[in-house]
MDTraj code that builds the backbone (N, CA, C; nanometers):
import mdtraj as md
import numpy as np

residues = "UNK UNK UNK UNK UNK UNK UNK UNK UNK UNK UNK UNK UNK UNK UNK UNK UNK UNK UNK UNK UNK UNK UNK UNK UNK UNK UNK UNK UNK UNK UNK UNK UNK UNK UNK UNK UNK UNK UNK UNK UNK UNK UNK UNK UNK UNK UNK UNK UNK UNK UNK UNK UNK UNK UNK UNK UNK UNK UNK UNK UNK UNK UNK UNK UNK UNK UNK UNK UNK UNK UNK UNK UNK UNK UNK UNK UNK UNK UNK UNK UNK UNK UNK UNK UNK UNK UNK UNK UNK UNK UNK UNK UNK UNK UNK UNK UNK UNK UNK UNK UNK UNK UNK UNK UNK UNK UNK UNK UNK UNK UNK UNK UNK UNK UNK UNK UNK UNK UNK UNK UNK UNK UNK UNK UNK UNK UNK UNK UNK UNK UNK UNK UNK UNK UNK UNK UNK UNK UNK UNK UNK UNK UNK UNK UNK UNK UNK UNK UNK UNK UNK UNK UNK UNK UNK UNK UNK UNK UNK UNK UNK UNK UNK UNK UNK UNK UNK UNK UNK UNK UNK UNK UNK UNK UNK UNK UNK UNK UNK UNK UNK UNK UNK UNK UNK UNK UNK UNK UNK UNK UNK UNK UNK UNK UNK UNK UNK UNK UNK UNK UNK UNK UNK UNK UNK".split()
xyz = np.array([
    [-2.8510, -0.5456, 0.2913],
    [-2.7651, -0.5797, 0.3537],
    [-2.6491, -0.6696, 0.2877],
    [-2.6300, -0.6729, 0.1923],
    [-2.5362, -0.6565, 0.0844],
    [-2.4308, -0.6092, 0.0656],
    [-2.4981, -0.4580, 0.1072],
    [-2.4121, -0.3148, 0.0757],
    [-2.3344, -0.3404, 0.2139],
    [-2.4135, -0.3473, 0.2941],
    [-2.3930, -0.3079, 0.4534],
    [-2.2474, -0.4172, 0.4583],
    [-2.2431, -0.6033, 0.4307],
    [-2.1269, -0.6533, 0.4656],
    [-2.0427, -0.5972, 0.3478],
    [-2.0692, -0.5162, 0.2196],
    [-1.8988, -0.4882, 0.1570],
    [-1.8482, -0.4003, 0.2428],
    [-1.9728, -0.2960, 0.2549],
    [-1.8777, -0.1649, 0.3280],
    [-1.7856, -0.2130, 0.4563],
    [-1.8689, -0.3069, 0.5369],
    [-1.7865, -0.3347, 0.6690],
    [-1.6549, -0.4200, 0.6110],
    [-1.6472, -0.4814, 0.4699],
    [-1.5016, -0.5382, 0.4630],
    [-1.4298, -0.4351, 0.4056],
    [-1.4794, -0.3347, 0.3457],
    [-1.3889, -0.2156, 0.2785],
    [-1.3630, -0.1518, 0.4345],
    [-1.4102, -0.1246, 0.5237],
    [-1.3724, -0.0926, 0.6251],
    [-1.2496, -0.1375, 0.6892],
    [-1.2435, -0.2490, 0.6578],
    [-1.1337, -0.3175, 0.7540],
    [-0.9833, -0.3319, 0.7157],
    [-0.8936, -0.2780, 0.7548],
    [-0.7513, -0.2704, 0.7162],
    [-0.7270, -0.4230, 0.6955],
    [-0.6651, -0.4822, 0.5577],
    [-0.6631, -0.6108, 0.5355],
    [-0.4796, -0.6042, 0.4175],
    [-0.4581, -0.7243, 0.4203],
    [-0.3134, -0.7200, 0.3006],
    [-0.3513, -0.8399, 0.2428],
    [-0.3710, -0.8126, 0.0539],
    [-0.4287, -0.9319, -0.0261],
    [-0.2831, -0.8685, -0.1248],
    [-0.2577, -1.0121, -0.2570],
    [-0.2163, -1.0177, -0.3507],
    [-0.3330, -0.9414, -0.4328],
    [-0.2756, -0.8756, -0.4970],
    [-0.3576, -0.7678, -0.6333],
    [-0.3645, -0.8382, -0.7744],
    [-0.4700, -0.8721, -0.8021],
    [-0.5024, -0.9159, -0.9895],
    [-0.4124, -0.8689, -1.0282],
    [-0.3020, -0.8785, -1.1291],
    [-0.2310, -0.8065, -1.2336],
    [-0.3176, -0.6972, -1.3093],
    [-0.3737, -0.7467, -1.3563],
    [-0.4563, -0.6793, -1.5244],
    [-0.5593, -0.6483, -1.4458],
    [-0.7032, -0.6431, -1.3559],
    [-0.7586, -0.5710, -1.3378],
    [-0.7882, -0.4855, -1.2056],
    [-0.6817, -0.4738, -1.1278],
    [-0.6515, -0.4147, -1.0051],
    [-0.5367, -0.3396, -1.0761],
    [-0.4736, -0.3052, -1.1916],
    [-0.3943, -0.2434, -1.1711],
    [-0.3831, -0.0518, -1.1775],
    [-0.4645, -0.0193, -1.1544],
    [-0.5213, 0.1043, -1.1121],
    [-0.4706, 0.1482, -0.9967],
    [-0.5349, 0.0677, -0.9108],
    [-0.4548, 0.0384, -0.7877],
    [-0.3612, 0.0676, -0.7100],
    [-0.2799, 0.0079, -0.8110],
    [-0.0942, 0.0271, -0.7743],
    [-0.0629, 0.1695, -0.7991],
    [-0.1164, 0.1814, -0.9170],
    [-0.0687, 0.3008, -0.9664],
    [-0.1177, 0.4087, -0.8913],
    [-0.2580, 0.4227, -0.8808],
    [-0.3369, 0.5388, -0.7840],
    [-0.2084, 0.5494, -0.6353],
    [-0.2312, 0.4399, -0.5848],
    [-0.1080, 0.4614, -0.4855],
    [0.0496, 0.5106, -0.5155],
    [0.0817, 0.4751, -0.6159],
    [0.2028, 0.5535, -0.5886],
    [0.2169, 0.6880, -0.6303],
    [0.0728, 0.6839, -0.6943],
    [0.0921, 0.8441, -0.7171],
    [0.0425, 0.9336, -0.6309],
    [0.0104, 0.8690, -0.5292],
    [-0.0051, 0.9740, -0.3943],
    [0.0752, 0.9871, -0.3021],
    [0.2271, 0.9046, -0.3441],
    [0.3238, 0.9250, -0.2448],
    [0.3690, 1.0573, -0.2437],
    [0.4352, 1.1207, -0.1430],
    [0.4437, 1.2562, -0.1342],
    [0.5876, 1.2108, -0.2168],
    [0.6314, 1.3500, -0.1719],
    [0.7997, 1.3698, -0.2443],
    [0.8961, 1.2997, -0.1960],
    [0.9146, 1.3032, -0.0867],
    [0.9939, 1.2137, -0.0369],
    [1.0076, 1.1022, -0.0341],
    [0.8593, 1.0114, 0.0097],
    [0.8437, 0.8828, -0.0490],
    [0.8366, 0.8418, -0.1628],
    [0.8561, 0.8951, -0.2443],
    [0.8788, 0.9057, -0.4206],
    [1.0096, 0.8779, -0.4353],
    [1.0920, 0.9538, -0.3285],
    [1.2276, 0.9091, -0.3720],
    [1.2809, 0.8094, -0.3311],
    [1.2228, 0.8227, -0.2332],
    [1.2662, 0.6774, -0.1303],
    [1.2358, 0.5356, -0.2205],
    [1.1132, 0.5643, -0.2576],
    [1.1086, 0.4222, -0.3171],
    [1.1512, 0.4247, -0.4716],
    [1.1883, 0.4893, -0.5292],
    [1.2755, 0.4891, -0.6929],
    [1.3644, 0.5637, -0.6979],
    [1.4629, 0.5875, -0.5739],
    [1.5884, 0.6260, -0.5280],
    [1.6104, 0.7449, -0.6274],
    [1.5216, 0.8618, -0.6297],
    [1.5340, 0.9677, -0.7044],
    [1.3818, 0.9881, -0.7548],
    [1.3656, 1.1554, -0.8053],
    [1.2128, 1.1476, -0.7912],
    [1.1801, 1.1383, -0.9662],
    [1.0669, 1.0861, -0.9552],
    [1.0135, 1.0450, -1.0690],
    [0.8581, 1.0927, -1.0935],
    [0.8285, 1.1573, -1.2509],
    [0.6762, 1.2300, -1.2166],
    [0.5900, 1.1765, -1.2709],
    [0.4756, 1.1812, -1.3088],
    [0.3206, 1.0971, -1.2856],
    [0.3156, 1.0218, -1.4239],
    [0.4313, 1.0770, -1.5513],
    [0.4496, 0.9381, -1.6214],
    [0.5076, 0.8639, -1.6190],
    [0.5943, 0.8526, -1.5471],
    [0.7136, 0.7423, -1.5469],
    [0.6273, 0.6935, -1.4418],
    [0.5821, 0.6867, -1.3414],
    [0.4667, 0.5870, -1.2271],
    [0.3687, 0.5275, -1.3309],
    [0.3253, 0.6169, -1.3910],
    [0.1857, 0.5275, -1.5145],
    [0.2496, 0.4464, -1.5904],
    [0.3621, 0.4654, -1.6604],
    [0.4548, 0.3901, -1.7376],
    [0.4730, 0.2565, -1.6446],
    [0.5791, 0.2950, -1.5298],
    [0.5872, 0.1665, -1.4462],
    [0.4818, 0.0885, -1.3791],
    [0.3712, 0.1393, -1.3424],
    [0.2561, 0.0721, -1.2996],
    [0.2168, -0.0684, -1.3870],
    [0.2022, -0.0243, -1.4956],
    [0.1561, -0.0570, -1.6371],
    [0.2677, -0.1987, -1.6773],
    [0.3768, -0.1471, -1.6484],
    [0.4938, -0.2338, -1.6748],
    [0.4913, -0.3486, -1.5807],
    [0.4274, -0.3171, -1.4450],
    [0.4238, -0.4349, -1.4058],
    [0.3248, -0.5161, -1.3718],
    [0.2023, -0.4863, -1.4200],
    [0.1047, -0.5355, -1.4412],
    [0.0848, -0.6088, -1.6149],
    [0.1918, -0.6329, -1.6621],
    [0.2437, -0.7111, -1.7957],
    [0.3753, -0.8052, -1.7671],
    [0.4172, -0.7663, -1.6609],
    [0.5910, -0.8605, -1.6795],
    [0.6012, -0.9208, -1.5559],
    [0.4621, -0.9989, -1.4975],
    [0.4630, -1.0800, -1.3923],
    [0.4954, -1.0271, -1.2772],
    [0.5171, -0.9048, -1.2486],
    [0.5396, -0.9045, -1.1202],
    [0.4270, -0.9002, -1.0029],
    [0.4677, -0.9484, -0.8656],
    [0.3632, -0.9759, -0.7964],
    [0.3788, -0.8743, -0.7139],
    [0.2046, -0.8212, -0.7139],
    [0.1718, -0.6748, -0.6201],
    [0.1335, -0.7174, -0.4909],
    [0.1763, -0.6909, -0.3612],
    [0.1011, -0.7495, -0.2269],
    [0.0797, -0.5813, -0.2066],
    [-0.0905, -0.6078, -0.1362],
    [-0.1401, -0.4502, -0.1011],
    [-0.1569, -0.4589, -0.0023],
    [-0.1578, -0.3603, 0.0886],
    [-0.2288, -0.3124, 0.2121],
    [-0.3470, -0.1843, 0.2466],
    [-0.4739, -0.2451, 0.2381],
    [-0.5953, -0.1651, 0.2025],
    [-0.6050, -0.1084, 0.3614],
    [-0.6422, 0.0402, 0.3629],
    [-0.6904, 0.0614, 0.4139],
    [-0.8213, 0.1575, 0.4295],
    [-0.9647, 0.1097, 0.4748],
    [-1.1042, 0.1461, 0.4454],
    [-1.0844, 0.1009, 0.2604],
    [-1.0273, -0.0033, 0.2435],
    [-1.0756, -0.0084, 0.0635],
    [-0.9721, 0.0740, -0.0140],
    [-0.8891, 0.1341, 0.0417],
    [-0.8018, 0.2065, -0.0535],
    [-0.6633, 0.1645, -0.0539],
    [-0.5567, 0.1053, -0.1011],
    [-0.4168, 0.1032, -0.0787],
    [-0.3634, 0.1990, -0.0316],
    [-0.2833, 0.2032, 0.0439],
    [-0.1980, 0.2454, 0.1027],
    [-0.0709, 0.2337, 0.0940],
    [-0.0280, 0.0812, 0.1002],
    [0.0861, -0.0142, 0.1159],
    [0.1108, -0.0965, 0.0084],
    [0.2578, -0.0611, -0.0371],
    [0.2456, -0.1716, -0.1480],
    [0.3926, -0.2445, -0.1181],
    [0.3893, -0.3753, -0.1971],
    [0.5377, -0.4359, -0.1555],
    [0.5375, -0.5505, -0.2682],
    [0.6377, -0.5092, -0.3554],
    [0.6624, -0.5773, -0.5200],
    [0.7542, -0.6924, -0.5067],
    [0.7039, -0.7803, -0.6006],
    [0.8240, -0.8949, -0.5903],
    [0.8329, -0.9213, -0.7730],
    [0.9560, -0.8777, -0.7902],
    [0.9957, -0.8897, -0.9498],
    [1.0266, -0.9703, -0.9884],
    [0.9826, -1.0080, -1.0914],
    [1.0966, -1.1679, -1.1461],
    [1.2405, -1.2073, -1.1737],
    [1.2497, -1.3147, -1.1582],
    [1.4484, -1.3101, -1.1249],
    [1.4661, -1.2920, -1.2770],
    [1.4297, -1.3161, -1.3789],
    [1.4712, -1.2678, -1.4921],
    [1.4763, -1.1284, -1.5850],
    [1.4284, -1.0501, -1.4722],
    [1.4245, -0.9127, -1.4916],
    [1.5744, -0.8324, -1.4436],
    [1.6425, -0.9726, -1.3281],
    [1.7418, -0.8933, -1.2700],
    [1.9007, -0.9639, -1.3538],
    [1.9897, -0.8247, -1.3233],
    [2.1331, -0.9435, -1.4066],
    [2.1572, -1.0409, -1.3359],
    [2.1674, -1.0683, -1.1843],
    [2.2071, -1.1388, -1.1283],
    [2.0928, -1.2580, -1.1153],
    [1.9985, -1.2401, -1.1532],
    [1.9134, -1.3683, -1.1510],
    [1.8217, -1.3936, -1.0175],
    [1.8363, -1.2981, -0.9201],
    [1.7294, -1.2867, -0.8464],
    [1.6196, -1.1987, -0.8162],
    [1.5263, -1.2568, -0.7673],
    [1.3814, -1.1691, -0.7750],
    [1.4076, -1.0516, -0.6784],
    [1.4019, -0.9256, -0.7149],
    [1.4063, -0.7962, -0.6645],
    [1.2776, -0.7288, -0.5917],
    [1.2633, -0.7334, -0.4346],
    [1.1423, -0.6771, -0.3892],
    [1.1631, -0.5202, -0.3647],
    [1.0380, -0.4856, -0.3535],
    [1.0616, -0.3032, -0.3049],
    [0.9395, -0.2847, -0.2701],
    [0.9291, -0.1453, -0.1606],
    [0.8025, -0.1245, -0.1252],
    [0.7661, -0.0138, -0.0827],
    [0.6558, 0.0631, -0.0614],
    [0.6223, 0.1889, -0.0299],
    [0.5352, 0.2070, 0.0429],
    [0.5069, 0.2669, 0.1564],
    [0.4134, 0.3257, 0.2141],
    [0.3653, 0.4239, 0.2016],
    [0.1955, 0.4720, 0.1936],
    [0.2250, 0.6251, 0.2541],
    [0.2057, 0.6624, 0.3646],
    [0.2369, 0.7888, 0.4282],
    [0.2579, 0.8941, 0.5129],
    [0.1530, 0.8491, 0.6026],
    [0.0118, 0.8539, 0.5594],
    [-0.0974, 0.8455, 0.6432],
    [-0.1368, 0.7206, 0.6905],
    [-0.0492, 0.6066, 0.7074],
    [-0.0464, 0.4718, 0.7622],
    [0.0725, 0.4209, 0.8064],
    [0.1810, 0.4869, 0.8122],
    [0.2851, 0.4296, 0.8863],
    [0.3087, 0.4595, 1.0536],
    [0.3867, 0.4011, 1.0828],
    [0.4242, 0.3596, 1.2154],
    [0.2790, 0.2472, 1.2686],
    [0.2415, 0.1959, 1.2019],
    [0.1175, 0.0935, 1.2092],
    [0.1630, -0.0548, 1.1610],
    [0.2831, -0.0687, 1.1523],
    [0.3149, -0.2127, 1.1169],
    [0.2896, -0.2602, 0.9672],
    [0.2746, -0.1578, 0.9184],
    [0.2426, -0.1822, 0.7567],
    [0.3712, -0.2450, 0.6947],
    [0.4440, -0.1711, 0.7193],
    [0.6011, -0.2394, 0.6360],
    [0.5921, -0.4020, 0.6769],
    [0.6194, -0.4132, 0.7928],
    [0.6359, -0.5802, 0.8632],
    [0.5532, -0.6646, 0.7522],
    [0.3835, -0.6280, 0.7782],
    [0.2713, -0.7032, 0.7240],
    [0.2999, -0.7126, 0.5809],
    [0.3539, -0.6386, 0.4659],
    [0.3661, -0.6252, 0.3205],
    [0.4671, -0.7787, 0.3652],
    [0.6089, -0.7064, 0.4450],
    [0.7121, -0.8045, 0.4093],
    [0.6704, -0.9342, 0.4403],
    [0.6182, -0.9829, 0.5466],
    [0.5754, -1.1372, 0.5880],
    [0.4918, -1.2162, 0.4701],
    [0.3682, -1.1187, 0.4242],
    [0.2994, -1.1694, 0.3180],
    [0.4320, -1.1868, 0.2059],
    [0.4939, -1.0848, 0.1628],
    [0.5493, -1.1008, 0.0545],
    [0.6947, -1.2100, 0.0594],
    [0.6845, -1.2567, 0.1386],
    [0.8170, -1.3560, 0.1734],
    [0.7431, -1.4760, 0.1559],
    [0.6042, -1.5136, 0.1707],
    [0.5270, -1.6193, 0.1896],
    [0.4919, -1.6203, 0.0245],
    [0.4799, -1.5165, -0.0608],
    [0.4683, -1.5287, -0.1790],
    [0.5667, -1.5763, -0.2640],
    [0.6885, -1.5447, -0.2082],
    [0.8339, -1.6025, -0.3072],
    [0.8557, -1.7160, -0.2461],
    [0.8319, -1.7936, -0.1108],
    [0.7987, -1.9376, -0.0905],
    [0.7698, -2.0466, -0.1699],
    [0.6315, -1.9637, -0.1845],
    [0.5578, -2.0031, -0.2606],
    [0.6083, -2.0818, -0.3965],
    [0.6745, -1.9861, -0.4718],
    [0.7108, -1.9670, -0.6459],
    [0.8800, -2.0223, -0.5963],
    [0.8943, -2.0955, -0.4567],
    [1.0238, -2.1787, -0.4692],
    [1.1459, -2.0888, -0.4778],
    [1.1395, -1.9484, -0.4733],
    [1.2580, -1.8261, -0.4409],
    [1.3165, -1.8946, -0.3417],
    [1.4749, -1.8788, -0.3748],
    [1.5841, -1.9168, -0.2473],
    [1.6274, -1.7971, -0.1723],
    [1.6130, -1.6709, -0.2793],
    [1.6776, -1.5737, -0.2323],
    [1.6337, -1.4434, -0.2647],
    [1.6473, -1.3558, -0.2301],
    [1.5273, -1.1928, -0.2814],
    [1.6832, -1.0969, -0.2738],
    [1.6465, -1.0338, -0.3428],
    [1.7425, -0.8741, -0.3436],
    [1.6792, -0.7780, -0.3028],
    [1.7047, -0.6802, -0.2340],
    [1.6553, -0.5331, -0.1526],
    [1.7050, -0.4490, -0.2012],
    [1.7005, -0.3163, -0.2905],
    [1.7669, -0.2322, -0.3011],
    [1.7224, -0.0959, -0.2481],
    [1.7517, -0.0112, -0.1552],
    [1.6697, 0.1156, -0.1147],
    [1.7917, 0.2124, -0.0607],
    [1.7171, 0.3701, -0.0722],
    [1.8070, 0.4727, -0.0634],
    [1.8829, 0.4853, 0.0360],
    [1.9958, 0.4843, 0.0578],
    [2.0578, 0.4994, 0.1602],
    [2.0403, 0.5787, 0.2805],
    [1.9566, 0.6918, 0.2474],
    [1.8894, 0.7686, 0.3644],
    [1.7409, 0.7195, 0.3707],
    [1.6970, 0.5802, 0.3577],
    [1.5750, 0.5627, 0.3887],
    [1.5715, 0.4378, 0.4890],
    [1.5764, 0.4996, 0.6167],
    [1.6207, 0.4297, 0.7425],
    [1.5199, 0.3360, 0.7951],
    [1.3961, 0.3879, 0.7321],
    [1.2476, 0.2951, 0.7925],
    [1.3113, 0.1267, 0.7113],
    [1.3636, 0.1876, 0.5636],
    [1.3258, 0.0442, 0.4926],
    [1.4731, -0.0728, 0.5388],
    [1.5465, 0.0507, 0.5551],
    [1.7123, -0.0381, 0.6074],
    [1.6763, -0.1353, 0.7362],
    [1.5881, -0.0640, 0.8237],
    [1.5712, -0.1338, 0.9443],
    [1.4570, -0.2368, 0.9476],
    [1.3835, -0.2333, 0.8241],
    [1.2866, -0.3489, 0.8398],
    [1.3434, -0.4411, 0.7369],
    [1.4085, -0.4362, 0.6064],
    [1.4985, -0.5139, 0.5687],
    [1.6204, -0.6152, 0.6776],
    [1.6531, -0.5262, 0.7439],
    [1.7685, -0.6049, 0.8647],
    [1.6742, -0.7034, 0.9753],
    [1.5758, -0.6520, 1.0064],
    [1.4864, -0.7313, 1.0462],
    [1.4266, -0.8674, 1.0027],
    [1.4345, -0.8909, 0.8618],
    [1.3879, -0.9772, 0.8199],
    [1.5366, -1.0525, 0.7279],
    [1.6504, -1.0362, 0.8065],
    [1.7682, -1.0902, 0.7855],
    [1.8382, -1.0770, 0.6718],
    [1.8357, -0.8979, 0.6177],
    [1.8925, -0.8789, 0.5035],
    [2.0057, -0.8075, 0.5864],
    [2.1516, -0.8525, 0.4705],
    [2.2639, -0.7944, 0.4970],
    [2.2856, -0.6604, 0.4505],
    [2.3102, -0.5382, 0.4437],
    [2.2710, -0.4358, 0.3920],
    [2.4039, -0.4007, 0.3452],
    [2.4473, -0.3452, 0.2497],
    [2.5906, -0.2633, 0.2002],
    [2.5603, -0.1349, 0.1258],
    [2.6260, -0.0276, 0.1217],
    [2.6559, 0.0784, 0.0409],
    [2.6900, 0.1093, -0.0737],
    [2.6546, 0.1568, -0.1689],
    [2.6974, 0.1394, -0.2773],
    [2.6590, 0.2606, -0.3591],
    [2.7306, 0.3704, -0.4443],
    [2.6605, 0.4657, -0.5113],
    [2.5328, 0.4789, -0.4618],
    [2.5257, 0.5516, -0.3737],
    [2.3995, 0.5750, -0.2852],
    [2.2943, 0.5332, -0.2402],
    [2.3237, 0.3906, -0.2733],
    [2.2193, 0.2988, -0.1939],
    [2.2757, 0.2024, -0.0972],
    [2.1715, 0.1176, -0.0695],
    [2.1672, 0.0024, 0.0047],
    [2.1376, -0.1055, -0.0552],
    [2.1787, -0.2325, -0.0529],
    [2.1525, -0.3249, -0.1351],
    [2.1589, -0.4381, -0.0385],
    [2.1200, -0.5610, -0.0463],
    [2.1544, -0.6967, 0.0296],
    [2.0549, -0.7931, -0.0167],
    [2.0724, -0.9176, 0.0263],
    [1.9817, -1.0510, 0.0225],
    [1.9181, -1.0949, 0.1245],
    [1.7927, -1.1256, 0.0828],
    [1.7848, -1.2003, 0.2319],
    [1.7524, -1.3839, 0.1655],
    [1.7817, -1.4633, 0.2424],
    [1.7932, -1.6306, 0.2758],
    [1.6971, -1.6626, 0.2806],
    [1.5907, -1.6988, 0.1621],
    [1.4672, -1.8009, 0.1838],
    [1.5008, -1.9313, 0.2311],
    [1.6206, -1.9909, 0.2089],
    [1.6179, -2.1275, 0.2273],
    [1.6762, -2.1873, 0.3956],
    [1.6756, -2.0836, 0.4793],
    [1.6674, -2.1166, 0.6132],
    [1.4900, -2.1144, 0.6354],
    [1.4904, -2.1663, 0.7429],
    [1.3593, -2.2213, 0.8032],
    [1.3336, -2.0901, 0.9125],
    [1.2052, -2.0559, 0.9630],
    [1.2275, -1.9508, 1.0000],
    [1.2387, -1.9716, 1.1435],
    [1.3126, -1.8593, 1.2063],
    [1.3802, -1.8938, 1.3452],
    [1.2410, -1.9073, 1.4299],
    [1.2410, -1.9795, 1.5430],
    [1.1915, -2.0356, 1.6297],
    [1.1721, -1.8696, 1.7340],
    [1.0077, -1.8557, 1.7634],
    [1.0347, -1.7373, 1.8005],
    [1.0117, -1.7776, 1.9578],
    [1.0989, -1.7275, 2.0808],
    [1.1057, -1.7493, 2.2300],
    [0.9823, -1.7494, 2.2650],
    [0.9943, -1.8049, 2.3851],
    [0.8660, -1.8547, 2.4665],
    [0.8395, -1.7094, 2.5249],
    [0.7099, -1.7089, 2.5517],
    [0.6475, -1.5621, 2.6114],
    [0.6537, -1.5912, 2.7682],
    [0.6517, -1.4865, 2.8366],
    [0.7103, -1.5353, 3.0135],
    [0.5982, -1.4143, 3.0644],
    [0.5269, -1.5307, 3.1773],
    [0.4192, -1.4450, 3.2389],
    [0.4644, -1.3926, 3.3699],
    [0.4818, -1.2957, 3.4385],
    [0.5064, -1.2775, 3.5908],
    [0.4122, -1.2476, 3.6368],
    [0.3799, -1.2681, 3.7811],
    [0.2313, -1.2610, 3.8083],
    [0.3127, -1.0786, 3.9298],
    [0.2067, -1.0556, 3.9502],
    [0.2329, -0.9113, 4.0701],
    [0.3486, -0.9461, 4.1918],
    [0.2925, -1.0673, 4.2879],
    [0.3930, -1.1518, 4.3453],
    [0.5172, -1.1703, 4.3319],
    [0.5111, -1.2133, 4.2133],
    [0.6478, -1.2531, 4.1733],
    [0.7323, -1.1354, 4.1456],
    [0.7095, -1.0179, 4.0855],
    [0.7294, -0.9025, 4.0536],
    [0.7975, -0.8337, 4.1597],
    [0.7115, -0.8150, 4.2690],
    [0.7519, -0.7626, 4.4011],
    [0.8175, -0.8680, 4.4437],
    [0.8239, -1.0160, 4.4443],
    [0.9639, -1.0806, 4.5158],
    [1.0694, -1.0185, 4.4373],
    [1.0956, -1.0045, 4.3027],
    [1.2039, -0.9911, 4.2344],
    [1.2590, -0.8629, 4.2755],
    [1.1482, -0.7342, 4.2920],
    [1.2230, -0.6149, 4.2867],
    [1.3183, -0.6410, 4.4316],
    [1.2753, -0.7007, 4.5649],
    [1.2634, -0.6933, 4.7077],
    [1.4398, -0.7757, 4.7178],
    [1.4071, -0.8735, 4.6320],
    [1.5504, -0.9251, 4.6192],
    [1.6589, -0.8317, 4.5694],
    [1.6492, -0.7615, 4.4561],
    [1.6980, -0.6816, 4.4169],
    [1.8124, -0.5905, 4.5163],
    [1.6698, -0.5417, 4.5592],
    [1.6844, -0.3843, 4.6489],
    [1.7883, -0.4434, 4.7688],
    [1.7579, -0.5681, 4.8303],
    [1.8606, -0.6189, 4.9245],
    [1.9812, -0.6917, 4.8411],
    [2.0207, -0.7349, 4.7595],
    [2.1261, -0.7580, 4.6963],
    [2.1936, -0.5892, 4.6639],
    [2.1079, -0.5296, 4.6265],
    [2.1884, -0.3869, 4.6288],
    [2.2456, -0.2854, 4.7262],
    [2.1379, -0.2887, 4.8327],
    [2.2077, -0.2251, 4.9726],
    [2.3164, -0.3094, 5.0470],
    [2.3314, -0.4288, 5.0289],
    [2.4141, -0.4921, 5.0754],
    [2.5544, -0.4682, 5.0058],
    [2.5438, -0.4610, 4.8967],
    [2.6736, -0.4432, 4.7637],
    [2.7059, -0.3214, 4.8672],
    [2.6314, -0.2108, 4.8576],
    [2.6580, -0.0587, 4.9170],
    [2.7251, -0.0280, 5.0351],
    [2.6870, -0.1246, 5.1368],
    [2.7231, -0.1245, 5.2550],
    [2.8600, -0.2430, 5.2555],
    [2.8777, -0.2865, 5.1801],
    [3.0201, -0.3981, 5.1998],
    [3.1179, -0.2775, 5.1281],
    [3.0954, -0.2159, 5.0112],
    [3.1658, -0.1061, 4.9721],
    [3.2116, -0.0116, 5.0836],
    [3.0815, 0.0536, 5.1412],
    [3.0830, 0.1781, 5.2577],
    [3.1807, 0.1052, 5.3541],
    [3.1889, -0.0018, 5.4278],
    [3.2491, -0.1010, 5.5255],
    [3.4277, -0.0915, 5.5003],
    [3.4231, -0.1580, 5.3249],
    [3.5540, -0.1183, 5.2919],
    [3.6710, -0.0279, 5.2571],
    [3.5497, 0.0692, 5.2205],
    [3.6710, 0.2436, 5.2261],
    [3.7182, 0.2656, 5.3519],
    [3.5897, 0.2362, 5.4302],
    [3.6534, 0.2854, 5.6082],
    [3.7135, 0.2161, 5.6470],
    [3.7324, 0.0726, 5.6534],
    [3.8701, 0.0219, 5.6836],
    [4.0497, 0.0238, 5.6268],
    [4.0019, 0.1045, 5.4851],
    [4.1037, 0.1290, 5.4038],
    [4.1718, 0.2998, 5.4768],
])
top = md.Topology()
chain = top.add_chain()
for i, resn in enumerate(residues, 1):
    res = top.add_residue(resn, chain, resSeq=i)
    for name in ("N", "CA", "C"):
        top.add_atom(name, md.element.get_by_symbol(name[0]), res)
traj = md.Trajectory(xyz[None], top)
């Protein structure tokens, strides 16, 4: 029974913050699985395996917060929140990586939302994000969360303001089939009326 529960939990997709030291191999292995283009997008250039191993170890020891997306118990996406004291402008920097096998599932959005929650819990007021100029998916995602990106030296960089409250969602609108038919009928009536007026005006001229 206990093993069944564990297996069911691992099979579910989830997003959570990693324990920095005990779960270091999970981040490392995820980054090593990135294909060549994904690795280039993440590090703004091709980095070999030894660099990634050193990088993951550094993240485990310098206070970087790692939010991971698990797919069947395996980390397939990661969002990194690097401490402000490592940045020349004293802004915490964020970075993202998602494996090709889980793209187009909203993984980036889930990671972004969780990472922003972690940043706010630490009372950060702003976050800096830097991505390759060719990484259109990340640029689109950053814009969605309020980053205003500028292009410089082959990279896009921007700042996300966390001091503003979340923008309220617009209320959902429910339309019944009868109401939808009424709207279409009214539109058709107005459309044909407009055409008849134009036609009549042309003949008079």
